[in-house]
C-alpha positions in Angstrom: -29.8 -19.1 -40.3 -31.1 -18.7 -43.9 -28.5 -21.1 -45.3 -29.4 -23.7 -42.8 -33.1 -23.4 -43.3 -32.6 -23.6 -47.3 -30.6 -26.7 -46.7 -33.3 -28.1 -44.2 -36.1 -27.4 -46.8 -34.2 -29.2 -49.5 -33.6 -32.3 -47.2 -37.3 -32.3 -46.3 -38.5 -32.3 -49.8 -36.1 -35.0 -50.7 -37.2 -37.3 -47.8 -40.9 -36.4 -47.7 -41.8 -35.5 -51.1 -44.3 -32.9 -51.8 -45.0 -30.5 -49.0 -47.3 -27.4 -49.0 -46.0 -23.8 -48.0 -48.2 -24.1 -44.9 -46.5 -27.3 -43.8 -43.0 -26.0 -44.4 -44.0 -22.7 -42.4 -45.2 -24.6 -39.5 -42.0 -26.9 -39.6 -39.8 -23.8 -39.4 -42.1 -21.4 -37.5 -41.9 -18.8 -40.2 -44.6 -17.3 -42.5 -45.7 -18.9 -45.8 -44.4 -15.8 -47.5 -40.9 -16.5 -46.1 -41.2 -20.0 -47.4 -42.1 -18.8 -50.8 -39.0 -16.6 -51.0 -36.7 -19.5 -49.8 -38.1 -21.7 -52.6 -37.3 -18.9 -55.1 -33.7 -18.7 -53.8 -33.4 -22.5 -54.1 -34.6 -22.3 -57.8 -32.1 -19.5 -58.4 -29.4 -21.8 -57.0 -30.3 -24.4 -59.6 -32.2 -26.7 -57.3 -35.0 -28.3 -59.6 -38.0 -27.6 -57.3 -41.4 -26.8 -58.6 -44.8 -26.0 -57.4 -48.2 -27.9 -58.0 -51.1 -25.6 -57.7 -54.5 -26.5 -56.3 -55.9 -27.7 -53.0 -53.5 -30.7 -52.9 -50.6 -28.8 -54.3 -47.2 -28.0 -52.9 -43.5 -28.0 -53.6 -41.5 -30.9 -54.7 -38.2 -31.8 -56.3 -38.0 -33.1 -59.9 -38.2 -36.9 -59.9 -34.7 -38.5 -59.5 -33.0 -35.5 -58.0 -31.0 -36.0 -54.9 -28.7 -33.6 -53.2 -25.2 -34.5 -52.1 -25.2 -32.0 -49.3 -25.5 -34.6 -46.7 -22.3 -34.0 -44.7 -23.0 -34.4 -41.0 -21.8 -31.6 -38.6 -20.1 -32.6 -35.3 -23.2 -31.4 -33.2 -25.5 -33.4 -35.4 -23.3 -36.6 -35.1 -23.2 -36.1 -31.3 -26.9 -35.8 -31.0 -27.5 -39.1 -33.1 -25.1 -40.9 -30.8 -26.9 -39.6 -27.8 -30.3 -40.6 -29.3 -29.3 -44.2 -29.7 -30.9 -45.6 -26.6 -29.9 -49.3 -26.1 -32.5 -50.1 -23.4 -35.6 -49.1 -25.5 -34.0 -50.6 -28.6 -33.4 -54.0 -26.9 -37.1 -54.0 -25.7 -38.2 -53.5 -29.3 -35.8 -56.3 -30.5 -33.6 -53.9 -32.3 -30.4 -53.8 -30.2 -28.3 -55.5 -32.8 -29.7 -53.3 -35.6 -28.9 -50.1 -33.6 -25.4 -51.4 -32.8 -24.9 -52.1 -36.6 -26.2 -48.6 -37.5 -24.0 -46.9 -35.0 -20.9 -48.6 -36.3 -21.9 -47.7 -39.9 -22.4 -44.0 -38.9 -19.2 -44.0 -37.1 -17.3 -45.2 -40.1 -18.9 -42.7 -42.4 -17.9 -39.8 -40.2 -14.8 -37.7 -40.9 -12.0 -38.7 -38.5 -12.2 -35.4 -36.5 -15.8 -35.9 -35.8 -15.6 -39.6 -34.8 -13.8 -39.2 -31.6 -16.2 -36.5 -30.3 -19.3 -38.5 -31.3 -17.9 -41.5 -29.4 -17.3 -39.2 -26.3 -20.9 -38.4 -26.1 -21.9 -42.2 -26.2 -19.4 -42.9 -23.5 -20.4 -40.2 -21.2 -24.3 -40.0 -21.3 -26.5 -42.9 -20.4 -30.2 -42.9 -20.2 -32.0 -45.2 -17.8 -35.8 -44.5 -18.3 -37.1 -46.6 -15.5 -38.0 -45.0 -12.1 -36.2 -45.8 -9.0 -37.3 -49.0 -7.3 -39.1 -50.3 -10.3 -37.8 -53.3 -12.1 -38.4 -53.8 -15.8 -41.9 -54.9 -16.6 -42.3 -58.4 -18.4 -43.2 -57.3 -22.1 -43.8 -60.6 -24.0 -46.1 -58.7 -26.6 -43.9 -55.6 -27.2 -42.0 -56.9 -30.2 -45.3 -58.1 -31.8 -46.9 -54.8 -31.2 -43.9 -53.0 -32.7 -44.2 -55.2 -35.8 -47.8 -54.3 -36.0 -47.1 -50.6 -35.8 -44.5 -50.7 -38.5 -46.4 -52.9 -40.8 -49.7 -51.1 -40.2 -51.6 -54.2 -39.5 -54.6 -54.8 -37.1 -53.7 -56.5 -33.8 -56.0 -59.1 -32.0 -55.1 -59.5 -28.3 -56.5 -60.0 -24.7 -56.2 -57.0 -22.5 -56.0 -57.2 -18.7 -57.7 -54.4 -16.9 -58.8 -54.2 -13.1 -58.5 -57.9 -12.8 -60.6 -58.7 -15.8 -59.6 -59.8 -19.5 -61.1 -58.6 -22.5 -60.7 -59.4 -26.3 -59.6 -56.4 -28.3 -58.9 -55.6 -32.1 -56.8 -52.6 -32.4 -55.4 -50.4 -35.2 -52.0 -49.6 -34.0 -51.0 -45.9 -34.3 -47.7 -45.7 -32.3 -45.7 -46.8 -29.3 -44.8 -44.4 -26.5 -42.1 -44.9 -23.7 -43.3 -42.8 -20.7 -41.4 -43.2 -17.3 -40.0 -46.6 -18.3 -43.6 -47.9 -19.3 -44.5 -48.8 -22.8 -47.9 -47.7 -24.2 -49.7 -48.4 -27.4 -51.8 -45.7 -28.8 -54.3 -47.4 -31.0 -57.6 -47.0 -32.7 -60.4 -49.1 -31.2 -63.6 -48.7 -33.4 -63.8 -45.0 -34.0 -62.1 -44.0 -30.8 -58.3 -43.6 -30.1 -57.2 -45.1 -26.8 -54.0 -45.8 -24.8 -53.1 -49.3 -23.7 -50.3 -50.5 -21.4 -48.3 -53.1 -23.3 -47.5 -55.0 -20.1 -51.3 -55.7 -19.7 -51.5 -57.3 -23.2 -51.9 -61.0 -23.5 -51.7 -63.3 -26.5 -51.0 -60.6 -29.2 -51.1 -61.6 -32.8 -50.7 -59.7 -35.9 -53.6 -60.0 -38.5 -53.5 -60.0 -42.3 -55.9 -57.0 -42.3 -54.3 -53.7 -43.4 -54.9 -50.8 -40.9 -55.2 -47.5 -42.8 -53.6 -44.8 -40.6 -55.4 -41.5 -40.4 -53.5 -39.0 -42.5 -53.9 -36.1 -40.1 -52.8 -38.2 -37.0 -49.6 -37.0 -35.2 -48.4 -39.3 -32.5 -46.3 -36.7 -30.5 -49.2 -34.1 -30.5 -51.8 -36.5 -29.5 -49.6 -38.0 -26.6 -49.0 -34.5 -25.3 -52.6 -33.7 -25.3 -54.0 -37.0 -24.0 -51.4 -37.1 -21.2 -52.2 -33.6 -20.1 -55.9 -34.4 -20.2 -55.4 -37.6 -18.3 -53.4 -35.8 -15.6 -56.1 -32.9 -15.3 -59.0 -35.4 -15.4 -57.7 -37.6 -12.6 -58.4 -34.8 -10.1 -62.1 -34.9 -9.4 -62.1 -32.7 -6.4 -60.4 -29.7 -4.8 -58.8 -29.2 -1.4 -58.5 -25.8 0.3 -55.2 -26.1 2.2 -52.5 -24.3 4.1 -48.8 -25.0 3.4 -45.7 -24.4 5.2 -42.7 -23.0 3.3 -41.3 -26.6 3.3 -44.7 -27.9 2.0 -44.7 -25.5 -0.9 -41.1 -26.5 -1.8 -42.2 -30.1 -1.7 -45.1 -29.8 -4.0 -43.2 -31.4 -6.8 -43.9 -34.7 -5.2 -47.6 -34.2 -6.3 -46.8 -33.5 -9.9 -46.7 -30.3 -12.0 -50.5 -29.9 -12.4 -50.9 -29.6 -8.6 -47.9 -27.3 -8.3 -49.0 -25.0 -11.0 -52.5 -24.6 -9.5 -51.0 -24.0 -6.1 -49.0 -21.1 -7.5 -52.0 -19.7 -9.3 -54.3 -19.7 -6.2 -51.8 -19.0 -3.5 -52.6 -16.2 -1.2 -50.2 -13.8 0.8 -48.1 -15.9 3.3 -49.0 -15.3 6.9 -46.2 -14.4 9.5 -45.0 -18.0 9.7 -44.8 -18.2 6.0 -47.7 -20.6 5.7 -49.8 -19.9 2.5 -53.4 -20.7 1.8 -54.1 -22.1 -1.7 -56.4 -24.5 -3.6 -55.1 -27.8 -4.8 -56.7 -30.2 -7.3 -56.9 -33.8 -5.6 -58.4 -37.2 -6.4 -61.8 -37.7 -4.5 -61.9 -39.6 -1.2 -59.1 -41.6 0.4 -56.9 -41.2 -2.7 -56.7 -37.4 -2.2 -55.8 -38.0 1.5 -53.1 -40.4 0.6 -51.5 -37.9 -1.8 -51.6 -35.1 0.6 -50.1 -37.3 3.3 -47.0 -37.1 1.2 -46.4 -33.7 2.5 -46.6 -34.7 6.2 -47.0 -32.1 8.9 -46.3 -29.3 6.3 -50.0 -29.3 5.0 -53.2 -28.7 6.7 -56.6 -29.4 5.0 -59.1 -26.6 5.7 -61.9 -27.8 3.4 -64.1 -29.3 2.1 -65.3 -30.5 5.5 -65.7 -34.1 4.2 -62.0 -34.3 3.2 -60.8 -32.7 6.4 -62.8 -35.3 8.4 -61.3 -38.2 6.3 -57.8 -36.8 7.1 -58.7 -36.6 10.8 -59.9 -40.2 10.8 -56.8 -41.4 9.0 -54.5 -39.5 11.3 -56.4 -40.8 14.4 -56.1 -44.3 13.3 -52.5 -43.9 12.8 -52.1 -42.3 16.1 -53.7 -45.4 17.8 -51.5 -47.7 16.0 -48.4 -45.9 17.0 -49.5 -45.2 20.6 -46.9 -45.6 23.3 -48.2 -48.9 24.6 -47.9 -50.1 21.1 -44.3 -49.4 20.9 -43.2 -51.0 24.2 -41.0 -54.0 23.6 -42.6 -57.2 24.6 -41.1 -59.1 27.5 -39.4 -62.3 26.3 -39.0 -65.1 29.0 -35.9 -67.3 28.2 -36.7 -70.9 28.9 -34.3 -72.6 31.2 -32.6 -75.9 30.0 -33.1 -78.9 32.2 
């Protein structure tokens, strides 16, 4: 573990340049004191690493020094081949580049590693789109990707709820979520998320966009996605769930499932459990709970129960026996 961390520290300093002890400690989930000991060991091994003192200081390698310890292990090569996703790469216009890079990587690997790396690529395939959803038309995606990479402002028209608005955006990063591409961008002083399929007439400007130094795309997306899921639920439902209903709560998402587990009371003799679920207000909440069918009963609030009652009553009328009787068809006689 120590040898692996020392090599990883060396590779990080070579690729990123100066890094502070705190940054390295976060990267490897160790203490800053451990990082200082690791740096001492690298220095003792002849690696020309030195420290700059002060607020903006950190560790870095002597200018021009590059390690030759870049041999790739078999698991590392397999992981890289597994990470080469042809679908998203094609969306971004990088299919040919990815194919060429994989060939170069394969040629550079030792013979005993090549076959195993190819086995991974042939046995695992990622299809990020959900069932029954075709690929969205994405005429602006490659332009948006170029703007992200070149750090230049985007001008576009954005379609939202049937209306179209002009936007000037500072692109921070692209995210592929459930087969849907999103752009995380700065609009004025706010950081917002935009669905790429809703973008019209996107163009890259000549104006440089200065990316905030402290911005981390993965952390921002994780936090904003969780906030979006939690914020969607503006109401709560007091419900009873059958054992089957409890097992099917994954249909409503992890936030609802986790809250059900947190608030669940002791099951009754029939195995039904009373709990509190976060739901969207009004008819949207009723639609979601209907996904559980007869395995859920809304106890409150009264307005939500009344709305469910009205929905079920309307459905019962529509599917009443007389409505299901086949119509009598009279055949015309030919003369």
